[in-house]
C-alpha positions as MATLAB code, in Angstrom:
seq = 'MITQQRSLSGSSQSPRSPSAQLFLSVSVTDPAKMGTGVQAYISYKVITKTNLPEYQGPEKIVIRRYSDFVWLRDRLFERYRGIFIPPLPEKNTVEKFRFSAEFIEMRRQALDIFVNRIASHHELQQSEDLRTFLQADEQTMERARSQETGIFKQKPMDFMQIFKDVQSKVSDVVLGKEKPVEEVNPEYEKLKNYIFELEDHLAEAQKHAYRLVKRHRELGQSLSDFGKAVNLLGACEGNALGKVFSELGAKSEILSIKLQKEAHHLLMNFEEPLKDYVRAVQSIKATIAERANAFRQQCELAETIKLKEIDLDRHRATQSEKLPEAERDYEVLKADSEEATRRFETIVKLMNEEIVRFQEQKTIDIGIAFHEFAKGQARLANGIAEAWRSLLPKLDACSSS';
ca = [
      16.904  -31.237   -2.588;
      17.050  -34.988   -2.139;
      18.951  -36.750    0.607;
      19.979  -40.273   -0.293;
      20.543  -42.534    2.694;
      22.735  -45.561    2.202;
      22.741  -46.683    5.826;
      19.971  -47.067    8.358;
      22.221  -46.872   11.403;
      21.702  -43.709   13.471;
      24.839  -42.201   14.940;
      26.123  -39.265   16.921;
      29.528  -39.627   15.272;
      31.140  -36.840   13.225;
      29.921  -36.470    9.597;
      33.050  -38.183    8.234;
      32.859  -41.064   10.695;
      32.486  -44.505    9.034;
      29.508  -45.269   11.290;
      27.649  -42.018   10.468;
      24.531  -42.134    8.315;
      25.692  -41.700    4.714;
      24.045  -39.027    2.589;
      24.445  -37.092   -0.644;
      22.387  -33.962   -1.316;
      22.724  -31.534   -4.205;
      21.115  -28.196   -5.035;
      21.305  -26.052   -8.171;
      21.041  -22.367   -7.220;
      21.887  -18.765   -8.103;
      21.539  -18.673  -11.902;
      23.586  -15.819  -13.376;
      23.840  -14.503  -16.927;
      27.385  -14.613  -18.305;
      28.647  -12.978  -21.474;
      26.730  -10.923  -24.017;
      24.945  -11.409  -27.320;
      25.050  -14.838  -28.949;
      27.840  -15.889  -26.556;
      25.660  -15.324  -23.489;
      24.817  -18.257  -21.237;
      23.524  -18.949  -17.749;
      25.808  -20.323  -15.049;
      24.594  -22.062  -11.890;
      26.002  -22.801   -8.467;
      25.897  -26.521   -7.785;
      26.177  -27.141   -4.052;
      26.958  -30.652   -2.826;
      26.716  -31.739    0.802;
      27.827  -35.253    1.675;
      29.758  -37.445    4.056;
      30.564  -40.122    1.476;
      34.262  -41.016    1.730;
      34.849  -40.865   -2.035;
      34.078  -37.131   -2.015;
      36.614  -34.420   -1.191;
      34.815  -32.925    1.806;
      31.476  -32.271    3.503;
      30.553  -29.390    1.153;
      31.595  -28.369   -2.328;
      30.405  -25.474   -4.489;
      31.136  -25.455   -8.226;
      29.945  -23.351  -11.160;
      28.278  -25.212  -14.011;
      26.548  -24.287  -17.261;
      23.928  -26.125  -19.289;
      26.503  -27.892  -21.505;
      28.071  -29.427  -18.367;
      24.728  -31.016  -17.474;
      24.485  -32.316  -21.053;
      27.959  -33.837  -20.691;
      26.904  -35.657  -17.522;
      23.707  -36.965  -19.114;
      25.558  -38.239  -22.195;
      28.299  -39.928  -20.160;
      25.771  -41.726  -17.980;
      23.795  -42.856  -21.023;
      26.965  -44.342  -22.499;
      28.097  -46.113  -19.336;
      24.813  -47.297  -17.800;
      22.915  -49.100  -20.544;
      19.554  -50.327  -19.305;
      19.115  -47.605  -16.672;
      16.636  -44.817  -17.370;
      18.851  -41.733  -17.382;
      16.917  -38.701  -16.076;
      15.987  -36.201  -18.790;
      17.250  -32.666  -19.233;
      15.146  -29.657  -20.210;
      15.435  -29.104  -23.937;
      17.642  -26.316  -25.247;
      15.283  -23.515  -26.312;
      17.253  -21.233  -28.634;
      14.467  -18.642  -28.776;
      14.286  -18.262  -24.995;
      18.077  -18.247  -24.792;
      18.250  -14.821  -26.369;
      15.458  -13.466  -24.183;
      16.649  -14.989  -20.901;
      13.402  -14.102  -19.146;
      13.377  -14.535  -15.372;
      10.681  -17.190  -15.709;
      12.671  -19.179  -18.284;
      15.786  -19.042  -16.101;
      13.873  -20.268  -13.047;
      12.155  -23.052  -15.013;
      15.509  -24.286  -16.257;
      17.119  -24.021  -12.809;
      14.316  -26.099  -11.316;
      14.561  -28.716  -14.089;
      18.353  -28.976  -13.703;
      17.992  -29.333   -9.933;
      15.529  -32.198  -10.417;
      17.831  -33.800  -13.007;
      20.958  -33.880  -10.834;
      19.063  -34.946   -7.711;
      17.483  -37.876   -9.520;
      20.982  -39.017  -10.408;
      22.290  -38.425   -6.871;
      19.423  -40.452   -5.383;
      19.747  -43.407   -7.804;
      21.502  -46.360   -6.149;
      23.627  -47.051   -9.268;
      24.107  -43.627  -10.832;
      25.136  -41.990   -7.547;
      28.312  -44.120   -7.602;
      29.363  -42.759  -10.997;
      32.828  -41.301  -11.314;
      31.396  -38.861  -13.864;
      28.922  -37.603  -11.258;
      31.782  -36.984   -8.834;
      33.667  -35.086  -11.546;
      30.582  -32.998  -12.264;
      30.025  -32.193   -8.582;
      33.645  -31.532   -7.597;
      35.930  -30.625  -10.503;
      37.041  -27.033  -11.030;
      35.816  -25.216  -14.137;
      39.002  -25.831  -16.150;
      38.916  -29.581  -15.450;
      35.220  -29.679  -16.292;
      35.819  -27.853  -19.565;
      38.554  -30.318  -20.546;
      36.294  -33.266  -19.751;
      33.449  -31.711  -21.733;
      35.640  -31.095  -24.770;
      36.758  -34.730  -25.014;
      35.035  -36.649  -27.776;
      33.159  -39.592  -26.312;
      30.785  -41.862  -28.183;
      27.954  -40.913  -30.486;
      27.212  -37.684  -28.612;
      30.473  -36.097  -29.766;
      30.423  -37.416  -33.328;
      31.274  -34.992  -36.106;
      28.403  -33.947  -38.400;
      29.642  -36.219  -41.198;
      29.623  -39.169  -38.803;
      25.999  -38.416  -37.916;
      25.160  -38.301  -41.621;
      26.724  -41.731  -42.054;
      24.695  -43.077  -39.139;
      21.483  -41.776  -40.720;
      22.443  -43.282  -44.095;
      23.118  -46.660  -42.452;
      19.725  -46.587  -40.729;
      18.002  -45.555  -43.976;
      19.739  -48.399  -45.816;
      18.601  -50.908  -43.187;
      15.013  -49.677  -43.465;
      15.115  -49.926  -47.242;
      16.415  -53.498  -47.053;
      13.551  -54.463  -44.758;
      10.935  -52.793  -46.982;
      12.312  -54.454  -50.124;
      12.395  -57.814  -48.414;
      16.167  -58.121  -48.496;
      16.404  -58.338  -44.742;
      13.919  -59.360  -42.075;
      13.873  -57.164  -38.979;
      15.355  -58.867  -35.928;
      12.956  -58.159  -33.069;
      12.622  -59.567  -29.582;
       9.515  -61.692  -29.118;
       8.495  -61.311  -25.502;
       4.903  -60.642  -24.336;
       6.027  -58.740  -21.219;
       8.397  -56.616  -23.280;
       5.656  -55.843  -25.812;
       3.364  -54.881  -22.944;
       6.060  -52.546  -21.590;
       6.596  -50.878  -24.970;
       2.876  -50.362  -25.510;
       2.567  -48.877  -22.028;
       5.420  -46.432  -22.637;
       4.113  -45.311  -26.043;
       0.576  -44.820  -24.694;
       1.895  -43.032  -21.608;
       3.845  -40.615  -23.795;
       0.719  -39.770  -25.823;
      -1.444  -39.240  -22.722;
       1.181  -37.174  -20.891;
       1.774  -35.007  -23.965;
      -1.972  -34.401  -24.290;
      -2.295  -33.503  -20.599;
       0.711  -31.178  -20.809;
      -0.757  -29.456  -23.878;
      -3.962  -28.678  -21.989;
      -1.990  -27.586  -18.914;
      -0.192  -25.093  -21.171;
      -3.573  -23.795  -22.346;
      -4.725  -23.396  -18.750;
      -1.635  -21.326  -17.944;
      -2.216  -19.216  -21.046;
      -5.902  -18.692  -20.170;
      -5.053  -17.571  -16.630;
      -2.557  -15.053  -17.988;
      -4.935  -13.741  -20.614;
      -7.756  -13.406  -18.072;
      -5.384  -11.637  -15.684;
      -4.373   -9.184  -18.403;
      -8.016   -8.614  -19.351;
      -8.918   -7.891  -15.732;
      -6.007   -5.460  -15.479;
      -7.167   -3.615  -18.610;
     -10.758   -3.637  -17.345;
      -9.656   -2.281  -13.968;
      -7.828    0.642  -15.585;
     -10.853    1.445  -17.742;
     -13.231    1.362  -14.748;
     -10.858    3.583  -12.738;
     -10.989    6.171  -15.496;
     -14.760    5.864  -15.564;
     -14.920    6.355  -11.802;
     -12.788    9.496  -12.066;
     -15.519   11.060  -14.229;
     -18.071   10.578  -11.459;
     -17.965   12.752   -8.375;
     -20.625   10.912   -6.387;
     -20.951    7.542   -4.644;
     -21.092    5.750   -8.007;
     -17.674    7.093   -8.889;
     -16.265    5.772   -5.612;
     -17.758    2.324   -6.235;
     -16.315    2.316   -9.761;
     -12.914    3.132   -8.347;
     -13.214    0.233   -5.886;
     -14.316   -2.056   -8.726;
     -11.232   -1.046  -10.686;
      -9.005   -1.655   -7.678;
     -10.520   -5.110   -7.116;
      -9.942   -5.946  -10.772;
      -6.269   -4.963  -10.468;
      -5.874   -7.103   -7.352;
      -7.522  -10.083   -9.023;
      -5.339   -9.576  -12.083;
      -2.259   -9.978   -9.889;
      -3.767  -13.098   -8.270;
      -4.397  -14.647  -11.682;
      -0.865  -13.885  -12.874;
       0.598  -15.432   -9.700;
      -1.595  -18.494  -10.073;
      -0.584  -18.800  -13.742;
       3.075  -18.884  -12.650;
       2.293  -21.401   -9.900;
       0.429  -23.534  -12.441;
       3.360  -23.380  -14.837;
       6.020  -24.364  -12.305;
       4.071  -26.940  -10.289;
       1.715  -28.473  -12.852;
       2.692  -27.930  -16.479;
       6.455  -28.307  -15.941;
       6.184  -31.608  -13.996;
       3.997  -32.999  -16.792;
       6.497  -31.803  -19.403;
       9.313  -33.333  -17.349;
       7.595  -36.722  -17.484;
       7.117  -36.398  -21.236;
      10.898  -36.002  -21.424;
      11.370  -38.917  -18.996;
       9.351  -41.200  -21.268;
      11.534  -40.156  -24.195;
      14.577  -41.190  -22.149;
      12.949  -44.566  -21.542;
      12.379  -44.921  -25.288;
      16.110  -44.325  -25.806;
      16.800  -47.218  -23.408;
      14.286  -49.377  -25.314;
      16.250  -48.598  -28.489;
      19.459  -49.671  -26.717;
      17.803  -52.938  -25.717;
      16.644  -53.556  -29.286;
      20.154  -52.857  -30.560;
      21.711  -55.222  -27.987;
      19.234  -57.945  -28.974;
      20.078  -57.530  -32.671;
      23.799  -57.719  -31.940;
      23.278  -60.900  -29.936;
      21.259  -62.497  -32.736;
      23.686  -61.427  -35.454;
      26.645  -62.872  -33.552;
      24.742  -66.112  -32.915;
      24.065  -66.437  -36.646;
      27.694  -65.644  -37.469;
      28.862  -68.343  -35.042;
      26.680  -70.920  -36.810;
      28.301  -70.036  -40.130;
      31.735  -70.098  -38.503;
      31.066  -73.571  -37.071;
      30.203  -74.857  -40.551;
      33.407  -73.318  -41.884;
      35.363  -74.819  -38.970;
      33.957  -78.303  -39.646;
      34.982  -77.973  -43.284;
      38.559  -77.063  -42.305;
      38.708  -80.018  -39.914;
      37.366  -82.428  -42.497;
      39.957  -81.352  -45.077;
      42.776  -80.979  -42.541;
      43.246  -77.463  -43.883;
      46.329  -75.522  -42.891;
      43.975  -72.632  -42.065;
      42.392  -74.659  -39.236;
      44.408  -73.034  -36.359;
      43.530  -69.534  -37.577;
      39.866  -70.521  -38.003;
      39.795  -71.933  -34.452;
      41.273  -68.721  -33.060;
      38.705  -66.657  -34.956;
      35.956  -68.910  -33.644;
      37.071  -68.477  -30.016;
      37.204  -64.692  -30.384;
      33.769  -64.696  -31.983;
      32.400  -66.957  -29.264;
      33.742  -64.629  -26.562;
      32.151  -61.664  -28.346;
      28.861  -63.528  -28.541;
      28.921  -64.395  -24.846;
      29.677  -60.759  -24.004;
      26.797  -59.592  -26.224;
      24.459  -62.030  -24.456;
      25.590  -60.793  -21.037;
      25.122  -57.191  -22.162;
      21.585  -57.886  -23.397;
      20.631  -59.814  -20.247;
      22.001  -56.994  -18.067;
      19.912  -54.428  -19.940;
      16.798  -56.605  -19.548;
      17.419  -57.046  -15.822;
      18.052  -53.349  -15.247;
      15.028  -52.306  -17.296;
      12.766  -54.582  -15.258;
      14.022  -52.926  -12.075;
      13.891  -49.437  -13.550;
      10.296  -49.625  -14.762;
       9.094  -50.530  -11.258;
      11.046  -47.611   -9.782;
       9.782  -45.277  -12.526;
       6.130  -46.188  -11.954;
       6.423  -45.719   -8.200;
       8.074  -42.314   -8.579;
       5.643  -41.257  -11.312;
       2.680  -42.028   -9.059;
       4.151  -39.772   -6.360;
       5.233  -36.911   -8.632;
       2.108  -36.773  -10.805;
      -0.047  -37.059   -7.669;
       1.752  -34.032   -6.182;
       1.357  -32.076   -9.447;
      -2.398  -32.651   -9.581;
      -2.713  -31.875   -5.875;
      -0.903  -28.563   -6.457;
      -3.216  -27.866   -9.395;
      -6.388  -28.502   -7.375;
      -5.070  -26.569   -4.374;
      -4.139  -23.579   -6.541;
      -7.497  -23.552   -8.303;
      -9.333  -23.692   -4.973;
      -7.194  -20.856   -3.599;
      -7.822  -18.745   -6.703;
     -11.572  -19.427   -6.731;
     -11.870  -18.478   -3.061;
      -9.895  -15.274   -3.623;
     -12.025  -14.267   -6.597;
     -15.290  -15.057   -4.786;
     -14.219  -13.124   -1.684;
     -13.152  -10.089   -3.697;
     -16.429   -9.794   -5.584;
     -18.511  -10.706   -2.546;
     -17.083   -7.793   -0.542;
     -18.047   -5.400   -3.333;
     -21.635   -6.588   -3.820;
     -23.251   -4.559   -0.952;
     -21.809   -1.310   -2.338;
     -22.969   -2.124   -5.857;
     -26.416   -3.058   -4.507;
     -26.649    0.265   -2.673;
     -25.801    2.210   -5.821;
     -28.212    0.305   -8.033;
     -31.121    0.703   -5.569;
     -30.625    4.436   -4.915;
];
């Protein structure tokens, strides 16, 4: 849970007092399975505590499902171009039908991180869509979610047309019919290279973290199987050796449980944070694509204006009766061009601010993840060493008798 402070003034006033310290904290809790079969889904309690005047009260509890979080993400991406919108956990259709306790908890944790990143962002926290998400009743939320907005609610045929347009553009570039319009900026190129390299390195680290989790689980299962086998062996012996075998089996079972717990800890506090940052980098790449698109629009409008100015000069020279209409078209085009330039410059400005914030937060979060990894490994190693160490004198006694 993140508390976002928008005032540094301490106060003993009531929570709704204008002079009180302003805060907004959100938590995603109590996942519950709803429905059956293919219609089943998980609902979550989203609890908001705040004293911000634009909210309905000091505490609000609403029920949300995964598609509501998707709606919020898509709306923010549409409205806040240039800001890195926090990522959501991907929709895993295989896990959906299993709904394992671990999967449900992983998703709950990821959704909690997602909404708190939005609530703690100085721009996104002011979003009307965020307030709707945190306060609206389920019927209102369902109506908002069902509204078609932007590319995210396009019909399948519209998506196909988008892909065809992109394919056509690529073909034109390859065949030399059209030169790609790209921003030439050393700092921007440096940023893109950093993001692409970061994605590769994070993905590689996450892949190996997954293998570590898998190895811990497999070793835990092997120890459990070994413990059962040794217990059976001990039952065949009626002397001191049988007793030691039984203790060896018991130790193996205990260590198996430790390994399984550590595997879960490793998954939630090491692999998942790395995976979350892989998703975060993909969100940044989406913003980079928006910047590239805004730059192309700016350039295309600038080129169109040049052609329009030539056409306008021709109308003026010939005293054409179409001159007033051409002048009106030129003014509209000029206004569009100025708006496109402002939009591009805003995206650039926001991206420069966002990358600094992202790097600072990444340093903290990844540092915590690796600290949790090292701490867990040390705890596990100490537990394993202590367990076997306590058994050694008994094994020594048996082997020397």
